[in-house]
C-alpha positions in Angstrom: 10.1 101.8 47.1 13.3 101.0 45.4 16.3 101.0 48.1 19.6 100.4 46.1 21.0 97.1 44.5 21.5 93.9 46.5 25.2 92.1 45.8 24.1 89.9 43.5 22.3 92.7 41.1 25.3 95.0 41.6 27.5 92.0 40.6 25.5 91.8 37.2 25.2 95.3 36.4 29.0 96.0 36.9 30.4 92.5 35.9 32.4 91.5 38.8 31.6 88.4 41.1 30.0 88.7 44.4 33.1 87.6 46.2 35.2 90.8 44.9 32.4 93.1 45.9 32.5 91.8 49.3 36.1 91.8 49.5 35.7 95.8 48.4 33.4 96.3 51.1 35.6 94.7 53.6 38.5 96.8 52.5 36.5 99.8 53.6 36.1 102.1 50.2 32.9 100.7 49.4 30.4 101.4 52.2 26.9 100.4 51.1 23.9 100.5 53.4 23.9 97.7 55.7 21.2 98.8 58.0 19.2 95.7 56.9 19.4 92.0 56.6 21.7 92.3 53.2 23.8 95.1 51.9 22.2 97.9 49.5 24.6 99.4 47.0 23.8 102.7 45.7 24.4 104.5 42.0 27.6 105.8 44.0 28.8 102.4 44.9 28.4 101.2 41.5 30.4 104.0 40.4 33.5 102.6 42.6 33.0 99.2 41.7 33.1 100.3 38.1 36.5 101.9 38.5 37.7 98.6 40.2 36.8 96.7 37.2 38.6 99.0 34.7 41.5 99.0 37.2 41.7 95.1 37.0 41.2 95.3 33.3 44.2 97.9 33.6 46.2 95.1 34.8 46.5 95.9 38.4 46.6 92.9 40.6 43.0 92.9 42.7 44.7 93.0 46.0 47.0 96.0 45.1 43.7 97.8 44.3 42.1 97.1 47.6 45.2 98.3 49.3 45.7 101.1 47.4 41.9 102.3 47.1 41.7 101.8 51.0 44.4 104.2 51.5 43.0 106.6 49.1 39.9 106.5 51.2 41.7 107.5 54.6 43.1 110.4 52.7 39.9 111.7 51.8 38.2 114.4 53.8 34.9 113.2 55.7 31.8 112.2 53.6 34.2 112.5 50.5 33.7 109.4 48.1 36.1 107.9 45.5 33.2 108.0 43.3 34.1 111.7 42.9 37.5 111.0 41.5 38.8 110.1 38.3 40.6 106.9 38.6 43.3 104.9 36.2 45.7 102.5 35.9 49.4 103.3 35.3 52.5 101.4 35.7 50.9 98.8 38.1 49.4 101.4 40.6 46.2 103.4 40.8 46.3 107.0 40.0 44.1 110.1 40.6 43.5 111.9 37.5 43.1 115.7 38.0 42.7 118.6 35.3 46.4 119.7 35.9 48.0 116.5 36.5 47.8 113.1 38.3 49.1 111.5 41.7 49.4 107.9 43.1 46.3 107.0 45.1 48.2 105.3 48.2 51.2 107.9 48.3 49.9 111.0 46.8 53.3 111.0 44.8 52.9 113.0 41.8 52.4 111.5 38.3 53.3 113.6 35.4 51.1 114.2 32.3 53.1 113.8 29.1 52.7 117.1 27.1 52.5 117.2 23.3 52.0 115.0 20.2 49.7 112.0 19.9 50.9 110.9 23.2 49.4 113.8 25.0 47.5 112.8 27.9 49.5 109.6 28.7 50.6 109.1 32.2 54.3 108.8 32.9 55.8 108.3 36.3 58.2 111.2 37.6 61.7 109.9 37.1 63.3 108.4 40.3 67.3 108.5 40.6 69.1 105.1 41.0 72.3 105.0 42.4 72.8 101.4 41.2 70.7 98.6 39.6 68.5 96.6 41.7 69.6 93.0 42.7 69.1 90.3 40.1 66.1 88.1 40.4 67.2 84.6 41.4 64.8 81.7 40.6 63.3 79.8 43.2 64.3 76.1 43.7 62.2 74.6 46.3 58.5 74.6 47.1 58.7 76.8 50.0 60.8 79.4 48.1 58.0 79.3 45.3 55.2 79.6 47.8 57.0 82.6 49.6 57.4 84.1 45.8 53.7 83.6 45.1 52.9 85.5 48.3 54.8 88.4 47.4 53.8 88.4 43.6 50.2 88.6 44.5 50.8 92.2 45.4 52.4 92.8 41.9 51.5 90.5 39.2 48.5 88.0 39.5 49.7 86.1 36.7 53.1 85.6 37.9 51.6 84.8 41.4 49.3 81.9 39.9 52.4 80.4 38.2 54.5 80.5 41.2 51.8 78.6 43.2 51.3 76.0 40.2 55.3 75.6 40.4 55.1 75.2 44.4 52.4 72.6 44.1 54.4 70.4 41.5 56.9 70.2 43.9 54.8 69.6 47.2 51.2 69.0 46.0 50.4 68.5 49.9 50.6 72.1 50.4 47.1 73.1 51.5 47.8 76.6 51.8 49.0 76.9 47.9 45.7 75.4 47.0 43.9 77.8 48.9 45.7 80.7 47.8 45.7 79.6 44.3 41.9 78.9 44.2 41.4 82.4 45.6 43.4 84.0 42.7 41.3 81.7 40.4 38.2 83.0 41.6 39.1 86.6 41.9 39.9 86.2 38.0 36.8 84.4 37.1 37.9 81.1 36.8 35.5 79.4 38.7 36.2 76.0 37.5 39.9 76.0 38.3 39.1 77.8 41.6 36.7 75.0 42.8 39.3 72.4 41.5 41.9 74.0 43.8 39.6 74.0 46.8 38.5 70.6 46.2 42.3 69.3 46.4 42.7 71.5 49.4 39.6 69.8 50.9 41.1 66.5 50.0 44.1 67.1 52.3 42.1 68.1 55.2 38.2 67.5 55.1 37.6 69.4 58.3 39.0 72.7 57.1 36.2 75.3 57.6 38.0 78.0 55.6 38.2 75.4 52.5 34.4 74.5 52.8 33.6 78.2 52.9 35.6 79.0 50.1 33.6 76.5 48.1 30.5 78.1 49.1 31.8 81.2 48.1 32.5 79.8 44.3 29.1 78.1 44.4 27.4 81.6 45.3 29.1 83.5 42.7 28.1 80.9 40.3 24.5 81.2 41.2 24.4 77.9 43.0 22.5 79.0 46.1 21.4 75.9 47.7 24.9 74.4 47.1 26.4 77.4 48.7 24.2 77.1 51.4 25.2 73.5 52.3 29.1 74.5 51.9 28.3 77.3 54.5 26.4 75.3 57.1 29.1 72.6 57.1 31.8 75.2 57.8 29.8 76.8 60.6 29.4 73.2 62.1 33.2 73.0 62.3 34.0 76.9 62.9 30.9 78.7 64.5 32.9 81.9 64.7 33.2 82.2 60.8 31.4 85.5 60.5 31.6 86.0 56.7 29.7 82.5 56.1 26.9 83.8 58.4 26.7 87.2 56.4 26.6 84.9 53.1 23.9 82.8 54.6 21.9 86.0 55.6 22.1 87.3 51.9 21.0 84.1 50.3 18.2 83.7 52.8 17.1 87.1 52.4 17.0 86.6 48.5 14.9 83.3 48.9 12.6 85.1 51.1 13.3 83.4 54.5 13.2 86.2 56.6 13.6 84.3 59.9 16.8 82.7 58.7 18.4 85.9 57.3 17.7 88.0 60.3 19.1 85.0 62.7 22.4 84.7 60.4 22.9 88.7 60.2 22.5 89.0 63.9 25.1 86.3 64.3 27.5 88.0 61.8 27.1 91.6 63.8 27.8 90.1 67.1 30.8 88.2 66.0 32.1 91.5 64.1 31.5 93.3 67.3 33.8 90.9 69.3 36.4 91.3 66.5 36.7 94.9 67.0 
């Protein structure tokens, strides 16, 4: 009996990476059936993930999409689903379209529909009164300033965040956090090779960092190299046994490979760790 799509199947159908899908689940606005060893995604879940892909294509950074859709999910009545809404990208934000208008997903602020002519149906923000122009942007000069700028820009402009991390790492190539964050942005944008290179640079700085090793496992898993991913996850867990996501990802791989005993062992460890975090 068919019981839904696996994470990998959902990724193949929608065209998103497995890591992005798992991130949407962690953010709480995609809620697959997780009663078994691995998550199973319904057609409703896939509709939400399809919207996420369209929002990314609309130029909204993934970090903002997750935040705004998570906020929207909390605003909905019980048992309501994002799959029932018409979502669109507008001005760098997620908006909900309705028959007579549209509103921002996270705040509920009204967004007006332009009426008339060839531009009918395009979305335009409500005018905001400004007493004075905003402060002039001052260019960063040090590695730390570029790193701070990059963290801030992740919320607004992924491309500029990547550029800021690159500038910071030219000035300070031993900034391990910069390599990890840059690798994550590359991975989320589908640039797997660049992501792997960044994580390897971070690992060279600290071969015992469990997060970096885990990230290399995620990149390998997204690329379909399950055996390599297993090796990285196991290595990360030897360093940090409390790394819940590594247990979960191992469970999904072992379940796919037909090793039920290992899959159940790791999913049980994942659930125990998640209970402790609540």
